[in-house]
C-alpha positions in Angstrom: 76.9 34.8 -57.2 75.2 32.2 -58.9 71.2 32.3 -59.0 69.5 29.2 -59.2 65.5 30.6 -59.7 64.2 26.9 -59.1 64.9 27.2 -55.4 62.0 26.9 -53.1 62.1 29.1 -50.2 59.1 29.9 -47.3 59.9 33.4 -46.6 59.2 34.7 -43.0 58.7 38.0 -42.6 59.3 39.3 -38.8 56.5 41.6 -38.4 57.0 43.0 -34.5 58.4 46.5 -36.0 54.6 46.6 -37.2 53.6 47.7 -33.7 55.9 50.4 -32.7 56.4 52.0 -36.0 54.9 54.7 -38.0 56.1 56.3 -40.5 58.7 55.0 -43.2 59.6 52.1 -41.2 55.8 51.1 -41.1 55.6 51.9 -45.2 58.6 49.9 -45.9 57.5 46.7 -43.9 53.7 46.6 -45.0 54.5 47.7 -48.6 56.8 45.0 -49.0 54.4 42.5 -47.0 51.3 43.6 -49.6 53.7 43.3 -52.5 54.3 39.6 -51.8 50.9 38.3 -50.8 50.3 39.6 -54.1 53.0 37.6 -55.8 52.1 34.0 -57.1 54.5 31.3 -55.8 55.3 32.9 -52.7 54.9 31.2 -49.9 55.0 33.8 -47.1 54.8 33.7 -43.2 54.2 36.1 -41.2 56.1 36.2 -37.7 55.2 37.9 -34.6 55.3 37.1 -30.9 52.0 37.7 -28.8 53.2 40.0 -25.9 52.5 44.4 -26.5 55.5 46.5 -26.9 56.0 48.8 -24.4 56.3 52.6 -25.2 56.4 54.4 -22.0 58.7 57.0 -20.2 59.1 54.6 -17.2 63.2 53.9 -17.8 63.2 50.6 -16.1 60.6 49.0 -18.3 62.1 50.8 -21.1 65.5 48.7 -20.2 63.0 45.6 -20.0 61.5 46.6 -23.4 65.2 46.8 -24.7 65.6 43.2 -23.4 62.7 41.1 -24.7 63.8 43.3 -28.0 66.7 41.0 -28.2 65.2 38.5 -26.6 62.6 37.6 -29.5 65.5 38.7 -32.5 67.8 36.2 -30.8 66.0 33.2 -29.4 62.1 33.2 -30.1 62.5 34.4 -33.9 65.1 31.6 -35.3 62.7 29.4 -33.4 59.2 29.9 -34.2 60.8 30.6 -38.2 62.3 26.8 -37.8 58.5 25.3 -36.3 56.8 27.0 -39.2 59.0 26.2 -41.7 60.7 29.4 -43.1 64.1 29.2 -45.1 64.6 32.9 -45.4 64.2 35.2 -42.5 64.1 38.8 -43.7 64.0 41.3 -41.1 63.6 45.1 -41.9 65.1 46.9 -39.3 68.6 45.9 -39.1 68.7 43.6 -36.3 68.6 39.3 -37.1 69.1 36.1 -35.2 72.9 35.6 -34.8 72.5 31.7 -33.9 70.7 30.9 -38.0 69.6 27.8 -36.7 70.0 26.4 -40.7 68.1 29.5 -41.7 69.3 31.6 -44.6 68.5 35.7 -43.1 68.4 39.0 -44.9 68.8 42.2 -42.9 67.6 45.4 -44.1 70.5 48.0 -43.4 68.5 51.3 -44.0 71.3 53.9 -43.1 74.4 54.7 -41.4 72.5 56.7 -38.2 74.0 54.7 -35.6 77.5 55.0 -36.5 76.9 58.8 -38.2 74.7 60.1 -34.5 75.4 57.6 -31.7 74.2 61.0 -29.2 71.0 60.1 -30.6 70.7 56.9 -29.4 70.5 55.3 -25.6 74.0 53.8 -24.5 72.6 50.6 -23.7 70.9 50.4 -27.3 73.6 51.2 -28.9 76.0 48.9 -26.7 73.6 46.4 -27.8 73.7 47.2 -31.3 77.4 47.2 -31.8 77.9 44.1 -30.0 75.6 41.6 -31.1 73.2 43.6 -33.9 76.2 44.5 -36.3 78.0 40.8 -35.9 74.5 39.0 -36.8 74.1 41.3 -39.5 77.5 40.7 -40.7 77.0 36.7 -40.5 73.8 37.2 -42.8 73.4 35.8 -46.1 72.0 38.9 -47.5 71.8 43.0 -46.7 69.3 44.8 -48.5 70.3 48.9 -49.1 67.8 51.7 -50.1 70.3 53.7 -52.0 74.3 53.6 -53.3 74.2 56.5 -50.7 73.3 54.1 -47.7 75.5 51.3 -48.9 78.8 53.6 -49.1 78.0 55.4 -45.9 78.3 52.1 -43.9 80.9 51.5 -45.7 82.6 53.8 -44.4 82.4 52.6 -40.4 81.9 48.8 -40.5 83.6 46.4 -42.9 80.4 44.5 -44.7 81.1 41.9 -47.3 80.0 44.4 -50.0 79.3 41.9 -52.4 76.3 40.8 -50.2 75.1 44.4 -49.8 72.6 44.5 -52.9 70.4 48.2 -53.2 67.3 47.9 -53.6 65.1 51.0 -54.3 61.4 51.8 -51.8 58.6 53.5 -53.3 55.8 56.0 -51.9 53.5 54.7 -49.8 50.2 53.2 -51.5 47.1 55.2 -51.2 44.8 53.0 -52.1 42.3 55.3 -53.6 41.3 57.1 -50.4 38.9 59.3 -49.4 40.4 63.0 -50.4 38.3 65.5 -47.7 38.2 69.2 -48.3 40.8 71.6 -48.6 42.0 72.2 -44.3 43.3 75.5 -45.0 41.6 78.5 -47.2 45.6 79.5 -47.6 48.0 77.8 -49.3 50.9 75.9 -47.1 54.1 74.2 -47.6 54.7 71.0 -45.8 56.3 68.4 -44.1 55.7 65.2 -43.7 58.1 63.3 -40.5 58.8 62.4 -37.0 59.7 65.4 -35.0 63.5 64.4 -35.2 66.3 65.8 -34.7 67.7 65.1 -37.9 64.9 66.5 -39.8 65.6 70.0 -39.8 62.7 71.2 -39.4 64.2 74.1 -37.1 65.7 75.1 -40.0 62.5 75.3 -42.1 61.0 77.2 -39.4 63.7 79.6 -39.6 63.3 80.0 -43.3 59.0 79.8 -43.6 59.5 83.0 -41.0 61.4 84.8 -43.8 58.9 83.7 -46.5 55.9 84.9 -43.8 57.6 88.6 -43.9 56.9 88.5 -47.7 54.4 86.4 -48.1 52.0 86.1 -44.9 49.1 84.5 -46.9 51.4 81.5 -46.6 51.2 78.7 -43.6 54.0 75.6 -43.0 52.2 72.1 -41.7 54.4 69.8 -40.4 52.6 66.6 -40.0 54.4 63.9 -37.3 54.5 62.3 -33.9 56.7 62.8 -31.4 59.3 60.4 -31.1 59.4 58.1 -27.5 63.5 58.6 -27.8 64.5 62.0 -26.0 67.5 61.8 -27.7 66.1 62.2 -30.9 63.2 64.6 -29.7 63.4 68.1 -31.7 59.6 68.9 -30.8 60.4 71.1 -27.8 62.9 73.4 -30.1 60.9 73.6 -32.8 58.3 74.7 -30.4 60.4 77.4 -29.3 61.3 78.5 -32.8 57.6 78.8 -33.9 57.2 80.9 -30.6 60.5 82.9 -31.0 59.0 84.1 -34.4 55.3 84.8 -33.5 54.4 82.1 -35.8 51.8 80.5 -33.2 49.2 81.6 -36.1 51.0 80.3 -39.3 52.7 77.0 -38.6 50.3 74.1 -38.5 51.3 70.7 -36.2 48.8 68.3 -37.2 51.0 65.4 -34.8 50.3 61.9 -36.8 47.7 60.9 -39.5 46.3 57.7 -40.9 46.5 57.8 -44.5 43.2 59.4 -46.1 43.9 61.8 -43.6 47.7 62.5 -45.0 46.2 62.1 -48.4 43.8 65.0 -48.1 46.8 66.9 -46.7 49.1 65.9 -49.3 46.5 66.8 -52.3 45.6 70.4 -51.0 49.3 71.4 -50.2 51.1 73.5 -52.6 54.9 72.7 -51.9 56.9 69.4 -50.0 59.9 70.7 -47.9 62.5 68.6 -47.3 65.4 69.8 -45.6 66.4 66.6 -43.9 70.3 66.4 -42.9 70.4 63.1 -43.2 68.4 60.1 -45.1 68.8 56.5 -46.2 66.5 56.7 -48.9 63.7 59.7 -48.2 59.9 58.6 -48.8 58.6 62.1 -48.8 60.3 62.7 -51.9 58.2 60.2 -53.7 55.2 60.5 -51.9 55.6 64.3 -52.8 55.9 63.1 -56.4 52.7 60.8 -56.2 50.4 63.9 -55.7 52.4 66.1 -58.0 53.7 68.4 -55.5 56.8 70.7 -56.6 59.6 69.9 -53.7 62.8 71.9 -52.1 64.9 69.2 -51.1 68.0 69.1 -49.2 71.2 68.3 -51.0 72.6 65.9 -48.9 72.5 62.4 -48.1 70.4 59.5 -50.6 68.3 62.7 -51.4 69.8 64.2 -54.2 70.0 60.4 -55.7 66.5 59.4 -55.0 65.0 63.3 -56.0 67.4 63.1 -59.5 66.8 66.4 -61.5 63.0 66.8 -60.3 63.6 68.5 -56.5 64.9 72.2 -55.9 67.8 71.6 -53.9 69.1 73.7 -50.9 71.8 73.9 -48.3 70.3 72.5 -45.3 73.0 74.0 -43.2 71.2 77.4 -44.1 67.6 78.6 -43.8 68.4 81.4 -46.1 69.3 78.5 -48.6 65.8 77.6 -47.6 63.6 80.4 -47.9 65.4 81.4 -51.1 63.7 78.4 -52.3 60.2 78.6 -50.9 60.1 82.4 -52.0 61.2 81.1 -55.8 58.3 79.0 -55.6 55.5 81.0 -54.6 56.8 83.6 -57.3 57.3 81.5 -60.6 54.3 79.5 -61.2 56.1 77.9 -64.6 59.1 76.6 -62.0 56.0 75.0 -60.2 54.9 73.1 -63.3 58.1 72.4 -63.9 59.4 70.5 -60.9 55.9 68.7 -60.9 56.3 67.2 -64.5 59.7 66.6 -63.4 58.5 64.4 -60.8 55.7 62.6 -62.8 58.7 61.2 -64.5 61.1 60.4 -61.8 58.1 58.5 -60.1 58.3 55.6 -62.6 61.6 54.7 -61.9 60.4 53.3 -58.4 57.4 50.4 -57.0 56.8 48.0 -54.3 56.4 45.9 -56.6 59.7 45.6 -58.3 61.4 46.4 -54.6 59.7 43.0 -53.6 60.3 41.0 -56.7 64.0 42.0 -57.0 64.4 40.9 -53.2 62.9 37.6 -53.6 65.2 36.9 -57.0 68.3 37.4 -53.8 67.0 35.3 -51.7 67.5 32.9 -54.6 70.9 33.4 -55.1 71.6 33.2 -50.9 
Protein backbone atom coordinates (compact mmCIF):
# COMPACT_ATOMS: atom_id res chain seq x y z
CA UNK A 1 0.00 0.00 0.00
CA UNK A 2 1.58 3.27 -1.12
CA UNK A 3 1.30 6.05 1.43
CA UNK A 4 0.71 9.65 0.42
CA UNK A 5 1.91 11.66 3.41
CA UNK A 6 0.61 14.88 1.86
CA UNK A 7 -3.02 13.77 1.78
CA UNK A 8 -5.33 16.15 3.62
CA UNK A 9 -7.39 14.29 6.18
CA UNK A 10 -10.39 15.59 8.09
CA UNK A 11 -10.83 12.95 10.75
CA UNK A 12 -14.35 12.41 12.02
CA UNK A 13 -14.72 10.35 15.21
CA UNK A 14 -17.99 8.76 16.30
CA UNK A 15 -18.22 9.63 20.00
CA UNK A 16 -21.70 8.26 20.74
CA UNK A 17 -20.15 5.29 22.55
CA UNK A 18 -18.90 7.66 25.28
CA UNK A 19 -22.50 7.94 26.47
CA UNK A 20 -22.51 4.31 27.64
CA UNK A 21 -18.95 2.94 27.78
CA UNK A 22 -17.26 2.98 31.19
CA UNK A 23 -14.32 0.60 31.04
CA UNK A 24 -11.83 -0.32 28.32
CA UNK A 25 -13.98 0.93 25.45
CA UNK A 26 -14.26 4.34 27.07
CA UNK A 27 -10.53 4.48 27.77
CA UNK A 28 -9.71 3.55 24.18
CA UNK A 29 -11.85 6.25 22.59
CA UNK A 30 -11.11 8.96 25.16
CA UNK A 31 -7.36 8.49 25.00
CA UNK A 32 -7.19 8.45 21.20
CA UNK A 33 -9.26 11.62 20.95
CA UNK A 34 -7.01 13.35 23.48
CA UNK A 35 -3.87 12.23 21.63
CA UNK A 36 -5.21 13.41 18.26
CA UNK A 37 -6.14 16.76 19.79
CA UNK A 38 -2.51 17.18 20.85
CA UNK A 39 -1.07 16.27 17.44
CA UNK A 40 -0.20 19.30 15.28
CA UNK A 41 -1.95 19.42 11.93
CA UNK A 42 -4.69 16.91 12.74
CA UNK A 43 -8.13 18.17 11.71
CA UNK A 44 -10.49 16.48 14.17
CA UNK A 45 -14.29 16.52 14.14
CA UNK A 46 -16.23 14.87 16.99
CA UNK A 47 -19.57 13.41 15.90
CA UNK A 48 -22.55 12.64 18.15
CA UNK A 49 -26.31 13.01 18.16
CA UNK A 50 -28.42 14.93 20.65
CA UNK A 51 -30.48 12.00 21.91
CA UNK A 52 -29.70 10.20 25.14
CA UNK A 53 -29.02 6.47 25.23
CA UNK A 54 -31.46 4.18 27.03
CA UNK A 55 -29.71 1.92 29.55
CA UNK A 56 -32.67 0.48 31.46
CA UNK A 57 -34.09 -3.05 31.49
CA UNK A 58 -37.40 -2.57 29.67
CA UNK A 59 -37.28 -5.02 26.74
CA UNK A 60 -39.31 -2.84 24.40
CA UNK A 61 -37.17 0.22 25.03
CA UNK A 62 -33.99 -1.85 24.73
CA UNK A 63 -35.15 -3.09 21.34
CA UNK A 64 -35.88 0.48 20.31
CA UNK A 65 -32.40 1.52 21.44
CA UNK A 66 -30.82 -1.21 19.29
CA UNK A 67 -32.71 0.07 16.26
CA UNK A 68 -31.81 3.67 17.04
CA UNK A 69 -28.16 2.63 17.26
CA UNK A 70 -28.20 1.21 13.74
CA UNK A 71 -30.17 4.22 12.43
CA UNK A 72 -27.42 6.44 13.84
CA UNK A 73 -24.63 4.34 12.35
CA UNK A 74 -26.12 3.77 8.93
CA UNK A 75 -27.95 7.04 8.22
CA UNK A 76 -27.35 9.91 10.65
CA UNK A 77 -23.62 9.42 11.19
CA UNK A 78 -22.47 9.40 7.53
CA UNK A 79 -24.78 12.31 6.67
CA UNK A 80 -23.46 14.34 9.60
CA UNK A 81 -19.88 13.47 8.68
CA UNK A 82 -20.38 14.63 5.09
CA UNK A 83 -22.01 17.86 6.28
CA UNK A 84 -19.01 18.53 8.57
CA UNK A 85 -16.51 18.02 5.74
CA UNK A 86 -15.11 14.75 7.11
CA UNK A 87 -12.97 12.66 4.76
CA UNK A 88 -12.13 9.74 7.10
CA UNK A 89 -14.68 8.35 9.58
CA UNK A 90 -13.34 6.48 12.62
CA UNK A 91 -15.63 4.19 14.64
CA UNK A 92 -14.12 2.55 17.72
CA UNK A 93 -16.99 0.13 18.36
CA UNK A 94 -16.67 -2.10 15.25
CA UNK A 95 -19.77 -0.73 13.49
CA UNK A 96 -19.30 1.56 10.49
CA UNK A 97 -21.77 2.75 7.81
CA UNK A 98 -22.46 0.24 5.04
CA UNK A 99 -23.16 3.01 2.51
CA UNK A 100 -20.08 5.18 2.94
CA UNK A 101 -21.30 8.19 0.93
CA UNK A 102 -17.79 8.94 -0.31
CA UNK A 103 -16.20 8.63 3.14
CA UNK A 104 -13.18 6.52 3.99
CA UNK A 105 -14.28 4.36 6.93
CA UNK A 106 -12.09 2.96 9.69
CA UNK A 107 -13.43 0.30 12.06
CA UNK A 108 -11.84 -1.04 15.23
CA UNK A 109 -12.19 -4.80 15.73
CA UNK A 110 -11.29 -5.20 19.39
CA UNK A 111 -11.76 -8.97 19.62
CA UNK A 112 -13.62 -12.02 18.32
CA UNK A 113 -16.12 -12.21 21.20
CA UNK A 114 -19.20 -11.96 18.96
CA UNK A 115 -18.15 -15.18 17.25
CA UNK A 116 -16.55 -16.97 20.18
CA UNK A 117 -19.24 -16.32 22.81
CA UNK A 118 -22.55 -15.77 20.99
CA UNK A 119 -24.56 -16.89 24.04
CA UNK A 120 -23.38 -13.73 25.83
CA UNK A 121 -25.25 -11.44 23.42
CA UNK A 122 -28.90 -10.73 22.72
CA UNK A 123 -30.13 -12.72 19.67
CA UNK A 124 -31.38 -9.57 17.92
CA UNK A 125 -28.06 -7.80 18.47
CA UNK A 126 -26.20 -10.82 17.05
CA UNK A 127 -28.47 -10.94 14.02
CA UNK A 128 -27.93 -7.25 13.26
CA UNK A 129 -24.21 -7.70 13.84
CA UNK A 130 -23.92 -10.49 11.27
CA UNK A 131 -26.41 -9.08 8.74
CA UNK A 132 -25.17 -5.48 8.77
CA UNK A 133 -22.19 -4.96 11.04
CA UNK A 134 -19.86 -7.54 9.49
CA UNK A 135 -20.63 -6.67 5.84
CA UNK A 136 -20.11 -2.96 6.60
CA UNK A 137 -16.79 -3.69 8.32
CA UNK A 138 -15.69 -5.73 5.29
CA UNK A 139 -16.32 -2.64 3.12
CA UNK A 140 -14.26 -0.43 5.45
CA UNK A 141 -11.02 1.00 4.12
CA UNK A 142 -9.02 0.19 7.25
CA UNK A 143 -9.50 -2.25 10.13
CA UNK A 144 -7.61 -1.58 13.36
CA UNK A 145 -6.98 -4.54 15.67
CA UNK A 146 -5.20 -4.29 19.05
CA UNK A 147 -3.06 -7.44 18.84
CA UNK A 148 -1.91 -10.15 16.45
CA UNK A 149 -3.87 -12.57 18.63
CA UNK A 150 -7.12 -10.67 18.07
CA UNK A 151 -6.45 -10.44 14.33
CA UNK A 152 -5.84 -14.16 13.97
CA UNK A 153 -8.87 -15.03 16.09
CA UNK A 154 -11.17 -12.89 13.95
CA UNK A 155 -9.81 -14.36 10.72
CA UNK A 156 -10.70 -17.84 11.96
CA UNK A 157 -14.38 -16.86 11.77
CA UNK A 158 -14.61 -14.28 8.96
CA UNK A 159 -12.84 -13.76 5.64
CA UNK A 160 -11.87 -10.16 6.22
CA UNK A 161 -9.16 -8.77 3.95
CA UNK A 162 -6.08 -9.42 6.09
CA UNK A 163 -4.20 -6.66 4.25
CA UNK A 164 -6.68 -4.11 5.63
CA UNK A 165 -6.20 -5.36 9.20
CA UNK A 166 -3.45 -3.44 10.98
CA UNK A 167 -2.26 -4.11 14.52
CA UNK A 168 -1.99 -0.99 16.68
CA UNK A 169 -1.18 -1.58 20.33
CA UNK A 170 -3.20 0.26 22.94
CA UNK A 171 -1.84 1.78 26.18
CA UNK A 172 -2.72 2.34 29.81
CA UNK A 173 -5.39 4.76 30.92
CA UNK A 174 -3.90 8.21 31.56
CA UNK A 175 -4.16 9.19 35.21
CA UNK A 176 -3.34 12.87 34.80
CA UNK A 177 -1.63 13.68 38.11
CA UNK A 178 -4.41 12.10 40.17
CA UNK A 179 -5.09 13.02 43.76
CA UNK A 180 -3.97 9.86 45.52
CA UNK A 181 -5.97 9.39 48.69
CA UNK A 182 -4.97 7.59 51.90
CA UNK A 183 -4.74 3.83 52.07
CA UNK A 184 -8.33 2.51 51.89
CA UNK A 185 -7.68 -0.68 53.89
CA UNK A 186 -5.14 -1.57 56.55
CA UNK A 187 -4.85 -5.08 55.13
CA UNK A 188 -2.80 -5.75 51.98
CA UNK A 189 -5.03 -6.63 49.04
CA UNK A 190 -5.08 -8.25 45.63
CA UNK A 191 -6.89 -6.16 43.02
CA UNK A 192 -9.08 -6.82 39.99
CA UNK A 193 -10.54 -3.97 37.90
CA UNK A 194 -13.14 -4.69 35.25
CA UNK A 195 -16.83 -5.03 34.55
CA UNK A 196 -18.31 -8.13 36.19
CA UNK A 197 -18.66 -10.14 33.00
CA UNK A 198 -18.52 -13.92 32.74
CA UNK A 199 -15.39 -13.90 30.59
CA UNK A 200 -13.52 -12.05 33.34
CA UNK A 201 -13.55 -15.32 35.32
CA UNK A 202 -13.93 -13.61 38.68
CA UNK A 203 -15.64 -16.62 40.26
CA UNK A 204 -12.41 -18.59 39.77
CA UNK A 205 -10.49 -15.68 41.28
CA UNK A 206 -12.72 -15.78 44.36
CA UNK A 207 -12.20 -19.55 44.61
CA UNK A 208 -8.43 -19.06 44.41
CA UNK A 209 -8.49 -16.28 46.96
CA UNK A 210 -10.39 -18.57 49.34
CA UNK A 211 -7.39 -20.90 49.31
CA UNK A 212 -5.00 -18.02 49.99
CA UNK A 213 -7.25 -16.73 52.76
CA UNK A 214 -7.00 -20.01 54.67
CA UNK A 215 -3.22 -19.58 54.87
CA UNK A 216 -2.97 -15.77 55.00
CA UNK A 217 -6.26 -14.45 56.45
CA UNK A 218 -4.94 -10.88 56.72
CA UNK A 219 -5.19 -10.35 52.90
CA UNK A 220 -8.22 -8.99 51.08
CA UNK A 221 -9.48 -9.21 47.51
CA UNK A 222 -10.81 -5.94 46.05
CA UNK A 223 -13.07 -6.03 43.00
CA UNK A 224 -13.63 -2.77 41.09
CA UNK A 225 -16.18 -2.67 38.29
CA UNK A 226 -19.82 -2.15 37.50
CA UNK A 227 -22.46 -4.78 36.80
CA UNK A 228 -23.11 -5.31 33.06
CA UNK A 229 -26.35 -4.01 31.65
CA UNK A 230 -26.66 -7.07 29.39
CA UNK A 231 -28.04 -10.01 31.36
CA UNK A 232 -26.23 -12.48 29.12
CA UNK A 233 -22.86 -11.07 30.25
CA UNK A 234 -23.65 -10.51 33.93
CA UNK A 235 -21.66 -12.68 36.34
CA UNK A 236 -22.38 -10.61 39.47
CA UNK A 237 -24.87 -13.12 40.98
CA UNK A 238 -22.41 -16.00 40.60
CA UNK A 239 -19.62 -13.88 42.10
CA UNK A 240 -21.78 -12.99 45.09
CA UNK A 241 -22.76 -16.63 45.53
CA UNK A 242 -19.10 -17.69 45.54
CA UNK A 243 -18.24 -15.06 48.14
CA UNK A 244 -21.04 -16.31 50.37
CA UNK A 245 -20.21 -19.99 49.82
CA UNK A 246 -16.63 -19.50 51.02
CA UNK A 247 -17.59 -17.17 53.88
CA UNK A 248 -15.56 -14.30 52.44
CA UNK A 249 -18.04 -11.48 53.04
CA UNK A 250 -15.49 -9.56 55.12
CA UNK A 251 -12.48 -10.44 52.98
CA UNK A 252 -13.78 -9.64 49.47
CA UNK A 253 -14.62 -5.98 48.85
CA UNK A 254 -16.80 -4.95 45.89
CA UNK A 255 -16.44 -1.27 45.09
CA UNK A 256 -18.39 -0.91 41.84
CA UNK A 257 -17.36 1.64 39.23
CA UNK A 258 -14.79 4.25 40.35
CA UNK A 259 -13.84 7.59 38.84
CA UNK A 260 -10.21 8.27 37.94
CA UNK A 261 -8.87 9.62 41.26
CA UNK A 262 -10.54 6.95 43.37
CA UNK A 263 -9.36 4.26 40.97
CA UNK A 264 -5.80 5.60 41.08
CA UNK A 265 -5.92 5.45 44.88
CA UNK A 266 -7.04 1.81 44.83
CA UNK A 267 -4.30 0.92 42.34
CA UNK A 268 -1.60 2.80 44.24
CA UNK A 269 -2.11 0.94 47.50
CA UNK A 270 -2.69 -2.58 46.13
CA UNK A 271 -0.33 -5.45 46.83
CA UNK A 272 -0.77 -7.15 43.44
CA UNK A 273 -3.05 -7.28 40.42
CA UNK A 274 -4.91 -10.42 39.27
CA UNK A 275 -6.22 -10.83 35.73
CA UNK A 276 -7.61 -14.38 35.29
CA UNK A 277 -9.70 -13.47 32.23
CA UNK A 278 -10.64 -16.25 29.84
CA UNK A 279 -10.59 -14.00 26.80
CA UNK A 280 -9.13 -10.55 26.08
CA UNK A 281 -8.54 -8.84 22.76
CA UNK A 282 -5.86 -6.74 24.46
CA UNK A 283 -6.15 -6.38 28.25
CA UNK A 284 -5.68 -2.75 29.30
CA UNK A 285 -5.43 -3.64 33.03
CA UNK A 286 -2.10 -5.32 32.25
CA UNK A 287 -0.62 -1.93 31.44
CA UNK A 288 -2.42 -0.21 34.31
CA UNK A 289 -0.82 -2.71 36.69
CA UNK A 290 2.57 -1.88 35.20
CA UNK A 291 1.86 1.85 35.50
CA UNK A 292 1.19 1.53 39.24
CA UNK A 293 4.19 -0.78 39.78
CA UNK A 294 2.13 -3.81 40.77
CA UNK A 295 3.24 -7.41 40.31
CA UNK A 296 0.89 -9.06 37.84
CA UNK A 297 -0.79 -12.46 37.93
CA UNK A 298 -2.15 -13.04 34.45
CA UNK A 299 -4.04 -15.73 32.53
CA UNK A 300 -2.05 -17.52 29.86
CA UNK A 301 -4.89 -17.17 27.35
CA UNK A 302 -5.87 -15.05 24.33
CA UNK A 303 -3.90 -11.80 23.86
CA UNK A 304 -2.63 -11.48 27.42
CA UNK A 305 0.79 -13.14 26.92
CA UNK A 306 1.35 -10.97 23.82
CA UNK A 307 0.74 -7.81 25.84
CA UNK A 308 2.34 -8.77 29.16
CA UNK A 309 5.48 -10.27 27.62
CA UNK A 310 7.81 -11.60 30.33
CA UNK A 311 6.43 -9.27 33.01
CA UNK A 312 3.72 -11.48 34.53
CA UNK A 313 3.23 -14.59 36.57
CA UNK A 314 1.13 -16.64 34.15
CA UNK A 315 -1.58 -19.02 35.35
CA UNK A 316 -4.16 -21.43 33.94
CA UNK A 317 -7.43 -19.48 34.33
CA UNK A 318 -9.45 -22.69 34.18
CA UNK A 319 -7.69 -23.98 37.30
CA UNK A 320 -8.27 -22.03 40.53
CA UNK A 321 -5.42 -23.98 42.15
CA UNK A 322 -3.03 -22.45 39.61
CA UNK A 323 -4.26 -18.95 40.44
CA UNK A 324 -4.06 -19.61 44.19
CA UNK A 325 -0.51 -20.92 43.90
CA UNK A 326 0.58 -17.74 42.12
CA UNK A 327 -1.05 -15.55 44.78
CA UNK A 328 0.73 -17.49 47.54
CA UNK A 329 4.03 -17.25 45.64
CA UNK A 330 3.78 -13.45 45.64
CA UNK A 331 2.95 -13.28 49.34
CA UNK A 332 5.87 -15.53 50.23
CA UNK A 333 8.49 -14.11 47.85
CA UNK A 334 9.28 -10.38 48.02
CA UNK A 335 12.09 -10.95 45.51
CA UNK A 336 9.58 -12.30 42.97
CA UNK A 337 7.41 -9.24 43.55
CA UNK A 338 10.35 -6.92 42.91
CA UNK A 339 11.38 -8.85 39.82
CA UNK A 340 7.91 -8.63 38.28
CA UNK A 341 7.60 -4.91 39.07
CA UNK A 342 10.95 -4.23 37.42
CA UNK A 343 9.98 -6.18 34.30
CA UNK A 344 6.63 -4.39 34.17
CA UNK A 345 8.34 -1.02 34.18
CA UNK A 346 10.42 -2.04 31.19
CA UNK A 347 7.51 -3.61 29.35
CA UNK A 348 5.22 -0.58 29.58
CA UNK A 349 7.68 1.53 27.59
CA UNK A 350 6.48 -0.23 24.42
CA UNK A 351 2.98 1.26 24.72
CA UNK A 352 1.64 4.81 24.46
CA UNK A 353 -1.54 6.49 23.21
CA UNK A 354 0.52 9.11 21.37
CA UNK A 355 2.20 6.31 19.42
CA UNK A 356 -1.13 4.58 18.74
CA UNK A 357 -2.80 7.79 17.53
CA UNK A 358 0.12 8.57 15.24
CA UNK A 359 0.15 5.06 13.79
CA UNK A 360 -3.58 5.13 13.04
CA UNK A 361 -3.34 8.57 11.44
CA UNK A 362 -0.42 7.43 9.31
CA UNK A 363 -2.35 4.35 8.21
CA UNK A 364 -5.25 6.57 7.13
CA UNK A 365 -2.88 8.23 4.68
CA UNK A 366 -2.78 4.94 2.81
CA UNK A 367 -6.55 4.60 2.48
